N, C-alpha and C positions, 0 to 999 in steps of 0.2 A: 352876423357872418358865421358861417358853419365851415367846418373842416379846414381851418386856417393851419397852414404849414408854417413852422418857425425853425429857422436854421440857427444854431448856437455856434458861436464862435469861441474857440479855446483862448484862455488867457494864462500868462505866465506869472502874474503877480497881482494880488488884490490888496488894496489898502483903501477900505471904503467906510464911510459913515452913512448909515440908513436911518431915515425917519420912518417908523412903522405906522401903518394904518391901525385904527382902533380895533380892539378885540372883537371878533365876530360873535362869540358865545355870549360876552357881556352886553354887546349892543342888542341882540335879540332879546335878551332877558329885560334890559332897561326899558325897551320899547313897550314891551307887553306889561310890565309892572306900572309904567307910567300910565297906560291906558286904563288900568285897574284903579288908579288913584282918583281922589276926589277933586283935585286941582290940577292946573297946567304943570308941565315939567319941562326942564331944559336938560338936554343930554349934550355934553361937550365931547369932541373927537370921537363921534360915533363912526363906525364902518359904514361907508357908503358903497355898497356893493350889491349884486343880483340878489343874494339870499336875504340881506337885511331889508332890502326894498321890498321883496315879497312879503315879509312879515308887516313892514309898515303899511303896504297896500291893503293887506288882509284887515288890519286894524281900522283903516279908513273905511273899508266896506262894512265894518261892523259899527260905524258911527264916530270913531275918533277922527280928530283932525291932526295931520302931521305936517309940520312946516320945516322943511330943510332950509338952511341958510348958512353959507360959509363952512365953519368948522363945528357947527352944532345942529341940533334938531330940537324943535319944540313940539311937545305932545299935549294936546288938549283932550281930555277923556270925554267920552260920550255922555250926554245927560241920561240916557237910558241904556241899560245893558241888556241885549245888544240891539242895535237896528238890524233887521232881516235884510240881507242883500238880495238884489234882483235875481242873481243866478248863482252857480257855484263859486266859491272862493278858490282861485287858482294859485297853487303854492310852487310851481315849477317843480325842481327836483330838491327842494330844501326839506330835508328831514327834521331839522330843528324847528322850522316854521310849523310843519305839519303836527309834530308831537306835542309841542308846547301849546299851539292854539287849540289842538284837539281837546286838550285838558281844560284850558281856560274858557272856551266857548260855552260849556255846560254850566258855568257859574252865573250865566245870564238866562234869558228866556227867549224862546223862538226856535225856528227851524232853519238849518244850515247845512250846506253841502260843501265838503272839503274834496278837492281833486288836484291832480298835477300831471307831470309828464308820464310817459310810459315807464320810465324807471322809477319814479316815486310810486307808481302803482305796484312796484314789486317790493317796496320797503315795508316791512311789518309795522302796524299801529295796533294790533289786537290787544297786547297786554294792557296798554292804557285805556282802551276802549272798555275792556272787562272790568277794570277798576272803577271807571266812571259810571258804569251801569249799577254797580254796588252802591253808588252815592246817589243815584236817582235819575241819571241821564238815560235816554234811549237812543241806541245806535241801530242803523240799518245799513248793511253792506250793499252797495249798488253794483258790484261785480263779484269779486273774490272775497270771501270772508277773511277778515283780519287785515285787509289792505285797502287803501283808497281806490276808487272813491267811496265815500260814506256819507250818510245823512245823520245829522245830529238833531234830536228833539229834546228840548230841555225846559223845565220850569224852575231852574236853580238846582244846586246841589244841597242835599239834605244833611250831610255830615254823618259821622259815626265811624266805625272801624273799616278799613280797607287795606287789602294786600296788593302790592304791585310787583309783577315779575319783571325785575330790572336786570335780568342776566343777559339780554341782547343789547339793551340800550339804557343808559342812565336817563335818557330824555323822557322815558315814560315815567320815571320817578320825579324828575324835576317838574314836569308839567303838573302833576297832581299835587305836588308841594305848592307851587305858585298858585294854583287855583283854590287850594283849601281855604284860605282866609275869607273867600266869598261864600262859603257855605253857611247854612242856617244855624249850625251848631258845631261844636268841637269835631275836628277830624283827626283820627289816630291812624298813622300810616305806617305799615310795616312793609318790608321787602326782602327779596331774596338776596342772599350774601354769597360771593361777592357781588356788588353792583358793577356792571360794566362801566369803565370810564369814571370812576367814583369822583375824581377831582371836579368834574362838572357839576356833581350835586353839591359839592362844597361851595362852589361859585354861586349856585342857586341860593343856598342857606344864607351865605354871607350877604347877598344882595337883599334877600327878604328881610334880614335883621336890620341892615342899613336903611330900609324903607319902613321901619318901625314895627314890623310884623312880630308878634309874640309867639314863640313856640318853645317847646321842652323836648329835649333829647332824652328819652326815658330808657333807651337801650341802644346797643350799636346799630340795630336795624328797626327802631321804632321812635317815631316822633309824633308829638301831640301839638296840633296847631289850634289855637283858640279861634272861634268864628262865632259871629261875623266880625271881620276887621276890614279896614280900609288901608290900602297902601298909601304912605306919605308921598308927596310929590318928589320926583327925583331931581336932584341937582348935583350931577356927577360929572366926572371926567374920565372917559373910558381909557383904560391903559392900552399900550401898544399890544398888538397881536403876536403872541409868542410862536403860535403855529406858523404865521407868515415869516417871523424872524428865523425859523429853523432853516429855511433855504439859503439864507445869507450866512448863518453860523456854518451850515454845510459847506458853502462855497469857501470859507476860510479853511476848513477842515481839509477840503480836497486839495487845495492849491498851496498850502502851507502859508497862506496870507493872513491878513488881520482885517476884521470887520467889527465896528462898533454899531449897535442898535439901540434906539430909543424912541419912545420913553417905555421903560420897563424897569421894575425894581426887583431885588431878592424877595420881597414880600408879596409878589404878585399872586393874585387869586388863581392864575391859570396853571393847570396841571402840566401843560406842554412846556413850561418853563423848566420842568425837571429834565428836559432833553439836554440841558447843559451838563448835567451830571453824566449822561450817557457820552457826550463828546469828550468830557474830562477823562473817563475811562478808556476812551479810544485814542488818548495821547494829546488832545487839545489842551490849551491853556485858557482858562476862563477867568476874566478879571471884571469885577463890578465897578462901575464908574458913577459919578454923581446922578446922572440922568438915564443910565442905561447899563449895557453890559458889552464887553469886548471879547471876541473870540480870536486866538491866535492858532491856526493850524500847525500840526506836527510835521516833522520830516517823513514820518511814516505812520500810516493809520494802523491801529490795532484792531483785531477782531473782538467780538463781544458775544456773550451768552446772556440774554436778558428776558425777562417777562415785561411785556409792553402794554398790559392790560389797561393801565391807567393812563396811557397817552398814546392810544392807537392811531391817531392822525400823524404821529411822527414815523410810523413804520415805513411809508414810502421813502421818506428822506434816509432813514436808517438802511433801508434796502439798497439804495444807490451807493451810499457811502461804503457799505459792506463790500460792494464789487471791487472797491480799491484798497480795502484793508488786507493785510498780509496774513491771511488764514481763514478759518471757517467761522462765520457768524450764525448764532441760533437766535431766531425771534420767536417768543413763546406767547401763548394764552391771549391771542387776538382773533378768535373765531368770529366775533362780531364785526370785523372789517369786511366780510362778505356781504353785509346789508347796507354798506354806505352808498356814495354816489355811484360807485362801481364795485364789483367783487375785487376789493383791492389786494388781496392776496394773489389772485389770479393775474391781476393786471401788473402788479410788480414782477412776478415770475416771467410774464410774457415780455416785459421791457428788458429784464436782465437777460433773457435768451437772445433778444436782438443784439446785446452787446457782447455775445459769445460768453457770457458768465454762466457757469453751472449753478443751479439753484433747485431745491427740492421744496415743492409746495405741499405744506402739511394741512391737516384739517383746521388747525388753530395757530398756524405760523409758518415760518419759513426757515429753510437753512440755505445760506449763501456761501459758496465757496469762492472766496475773493483773492485778489492779488494780481498785480501787473504781470506780463503785459496784457492789456485789453485790446481788442481790435475795434476799428470803426464799425458802427452798427451796419447790420445787414439790409436795413431799409428804415423808413420813417417809424418812429416809435409812438404807438397809439396812446393817447391820453384816456381813452375809453370815457370821453366826455366827463372827465374827473379832474377838477382843478388841482388836487393834490398830486395826481400822478404826473400832469403836465409840468409842475413846478419842480417836483422831485427830480424827474429825469432831465430836466434842463441843466442840472448840476452836472451830469455826465459829460455834457458838451463843453464844460470848462476844461476838461482834460483830454477829450477825444475829438478828432476831426470828423465831420460828417453826421453829427447828431441832429436829427430833425424831428421836431415834436408835431405830430399830427393831432389837431384838435386844440391848438394853443388858445383858442379864444375861451376855453372853459375857465381860465383864471378869473374871468369877470365875476364868477360866482363869490369869491371872497377877496380878490386882490386885483381890481382893475388896472392898476398902475405897475403891476409886477414886471411886465416885459420891458417897459421903459427904464425901471430902475436896474433891472438884471442886465440889460445891455450895457449900462454904464460901469459894471464892474471891470476891474482892471484899470480904471481911471480914478483919479482922487475924487471923491464925492464929498458934498457937505449938505 
């Protein structure tokens, strides 16, 4: 279904308990590491959404067997790494799938083509490809250099020293790190600092360690990975997705309500859980519970001035909350948002304009002049085919009449059940 229009109904009071889907970033990595293992793996509470199915389908095209059942998925790695598919591997608009698989595929042998939607063809993968060529892979751009579609020819990774430009995306670095144990000899990886969205690299390293991979951090931007190594089979439970939780935390913040989300812990691997600290500074009360976290909204939201480089996916949510805060909010150091599913800085500014909110779009951030009274929007708010824009601007509809999201179907990318759960806000949930 395309161009689905979703009308949001305002609510006066929220008191909800939300069971979160599994983390998207952890599910992607768990699937790939399981396919690199020597034995079958079981992943519990995986995210079942468009993006993670794209990764799973790609791994099946490469010879793995993926068995979804109930609240788990079983991954049987291929006997030979990798089977050559009959045609291009289609990755939709999943940047995570494209960048991680681009790195992992050359750890095997064969010829492979990666492609996706028109938007994916605008999302860069050049820095990862350049690093992989240093390790022995051969890349051929089939259209525009640095962007999908591309052909990969490989006889395995040689190992050695490699530099990764991670200033645009930490996924370039994560992909090389995940692939490195499959090389013929030790790989020493260096990268530009600061790496964009660094917490996602921390997720990668923690999961590699959990899968028995040996590596040594030699400097702040240098890691040596022993090779060859084989990933131990996964037997993990994926924690709840903090990115998905943010919309419900935001709902509590906007309405002065109370929302509990689980399963998530204060020791979460996910950088987006740090958004709770942002909400605390904006006046919310954050309370950890045995299985999750509870957010209680304030009587008045406070503006904030903050560097969001380590949690850029939270910027659309923060942008909408800022419209209702009593003052000017400045969001900094997120230029890499322009190469996401949409140009998210432009998309947030466009949505705020529909709400009559004055904002300034910077090269690497936003300035939002918030504070009520806000007016009903001048027309449907475009999601720009971006799940995070759709879910973030749904929040505005909790406070304003007439909010309609154009492109509501985009939530299937990461949270297919979002609208069903969101529509229940204002009612007691369990």
